[in-house]
N, C-alpha and C positions, 0 to 999 in steps of 0.2 A: 552734094547729093542730099535729097530729102526723101524720107520714107513715107510714101503715101499709100502703098498697097503691099500687103504681106500675104504670102501663100504658105499654108501649112497643111500637114496631113493629120487626119484624125482616124483612129481605129474605131470601127463600129462595135462597141462593147456595151456592157451593162451601164446603167445611168451614172452611178457613183464614180466609176472609173473614167467614164467619158467626161464628166464635169471636172474631174481632177486634171485630165489631160488638156483641158481647155484653159486652165489657169494661166499658163505662160503665154500662149498666143493672145489671149485677151489682154493681159498686162502689157505686152509689147505693143499691141494695136492701140491701147489707151494712151500709152506714153507718147506715141507719135501721132495720135489722132488719125490713125490710118484705117483704111478699108482692109478687112480680113477676108480672104478666100480660103475656106476650109474644104479640103478634098477628103471625102468620107468613103473609104473603101478598105477592106482588109488586106494585109500583106500575107501572102500565101503561107509562109512558115508559121505566122501567128495563128492563122485560121486552122492549120493542121493541129497545132498544139492545143488549141481550145476544143478540138474535136467537134466543130460545128458542121452540120450537114450542109452541103452545097445548095440545096433547094431553099434553105432559109436565108441565103445571102442577100437577095434583093430586099426582102422584108426588113432585115436588120439594118441595111443601109438606109432605107427610107425612114425608119424610126430614128436612126442616129442623126440624119439630116435635120429632121424636125426638132430634135433635142438641141442640136447645135444652134439653130436659128432662135429657138425659144430662150436659150441661155444667153445668147448675145443680146437679144432684146431686153432682157432683165437688167443687163449691165450697161445698156446704152452704147454697145459696140456696133458699128456698121459692118455687117457680115453677110456674105453669101456662102451657102454650103451646097456642095455638089457631090453626088455620087458618081461613080465611073459610068459614063454614058454608053460605052461599048467595050466588050471584052476582046475585041479585035486589037485593042491597044494595050500594051503592057503598063504596069503601074508607074514605071519610070517615065515612059512617054507622056502619060497624063500629067505627071508632076512637072516635067520640063516644059510642056506646052503652056501651062498656067504661069510658070515662073517667067517666061519670056515677056509677059505683059504685067509683071509685078516689079517691085523694087527689091524685095528681100524674101528669101525662103526661110522657114523655120521648121526643123525636124526634131521631134523629141526622141530620145533614146532611152527606153525603159531598161535596157540591158545591153550587153555586147551585141552589135548588129548581127542578125542572122542573114541568110542568103537573100530573102526578100527585101530586107531593110537596106542591105548593101547595094542592091539593085536600084532601090529608090534614091539613095544618097548619091550613088555614082551618076545616075542620069540627071539628078538635080544639079549637081556641081559641074559636071562636064558638058551637059547639053542644054541647061536652062539659061545660061548667059547672065545669071544674076548671082550675087553672093548668097550663101546659104549658112545659116546659123544652126549648128548642132548643139542641142541642149540635153545633156545626160540627166536622167532623173536623180542620180546620186549627187549632183552638184547644183547649188543654187544658181538661178539666173538673176543676178542683181541688175535692177533696172532703175536708173542707168548704172552701168558698171563703174565702180569707183576707180579701178586700176586696170588698164588694158595692156597686154603684152603683144607686141608685133614681132613675128618671125620674119626677119628681113634678109633676103639673099639677092635682091635686085632683079629677080626674074619677072617677066611680064605678069605672071600669075600673082606674085607678091604685090606688085603695083596695083593690080585690080582689087586685091583683097583690102589693101590699105584704103583705097578710095571708096570701096563699098562699105567699109567700117567707119567712114568719116562722121556720120551722125552720132556714133558712140564715142569717138575720139574727142569731139568738140565738148561733150558734156562730162567726160571722165576727169576725175581730179588729177590723174597722172597717166601718162602713156610711156611705156618703156619699149624702145626699139632694140631688139636683141639680134645680133649676128653671131652665128656659130663660126668662129674665125678660122678654124682648121678644117672647114668643110669645102669651101671653094674660094678662089681669089676674086676680089672685087676691085674694079677700077675706082679712081678718085670720085667720079660723079655718081657712083653707085653706093657710096658709103651711107651707113646709118646716120652719121652725123648730118649729112646733107638732107636726109629725109626728115630729121628732127627740125631742121630749119624750115622746110616746106610745111610741116605740120603746125609749127608755130604761126606761120602766116595764115593758116586756116583756123587759128584760135585754140589749138590743142597745146597742152602743157607736156612736152615730150623731152625725154632724155635717152641717152644711148648707152648700151653695154655690150661688150664683146665677151663671148663665152667659148670655152673649149669643150669638145665632146667628152674627153677623158673616159673613153670606152663605153659611153652611155648611148651613143647614137644621137642623131640630130633631134628627133622628137623627144627622147628622154632628157636631153639637155634643156630644151625649151620648156618642158613641163617642170623640170626641177627648178628652173629660174622663176617660172610663174608661181610655183608654190612658195619659193623663198620670199618673193615680194608681195605675196597674197593677191596675185592677179585674179580678176573676176572674169576675164575673157582673153582668149588667145586668138590672134588674127594671123592667118597664114595662107599662102598660095597653095593650090592643089595642082599637082603635075601627074599626068598619066604616063608612066614609063612602060616600056616593053618588059615582059616577064623576066627575060635574061638580065636586064639592067637591075631589076629589083633583087634578083638572086645574088648578083655579084656586088652591087654597090649599096643595096638597101634603098628604102624610100620612106620618107617621113609621112607622105600621104597614105601609103599602104599600111604602115604601122598604125596610123590614126584610125583607119577604117577596120582594122583587125580587132579592135576592142573599143568599148565605150570610152571616150576621152574623160579625164578626171575633172575637166572644167569646160564651160561652154567654149566652142570654137567656131569662129567665122571663117569660112572657106570661100575662095574664088579661084576659078581656073583661067 
């Protein structure tokens, strides 16, 4: 896979904050010489918190679109910026529509996701059909990432996440495939060791590690391992479970979306 087109969301805000929010999308687009599609519209919870009057929304979006285009031109980034064309469609639908004709989604997380941002992320990951990179403000987005950690459970979602992350895996100095060994049983052909061999054929430098939960949960185990090896990106499949399943068995995907992740995470469903 080659990254030629990236879709991101931009909050229409004051100029300095908007310029800061564009740093990561611009850097990622420049790294891959990719076209950037910036979707410029407010997320409802953020709009309420900022106490912006609804009548000012269209004007602020138009101003932000112009600022995004001007900033991209100054940096030589190929970019198109679009406001939400119709309020008949939800923010998640708009994001998913554009992702279907992109290679990668990028969503910045300034804080733990609120209701609007969770809606955006959920639609992007589960309805967009493309891998989505979540980039928390509190964690650096190293480009290219030096060390990538793959959460491997051999599910179709994990397979799609690995292949969606391939442009990052090929350039990383090291890729660590991690299986939480006391979470589910894997057959021989599903093993992380076999995945490492596949990744090596793609030019990645991969090794395998098996970890046990030890009371931390799957996500906690993966995050702890990523911190131990100074991982710059976590790659994992996203699975949408029924609420009862989440209540009884837990869900690494739900845990991830309940709070801003401590490092950039590439998700695919």
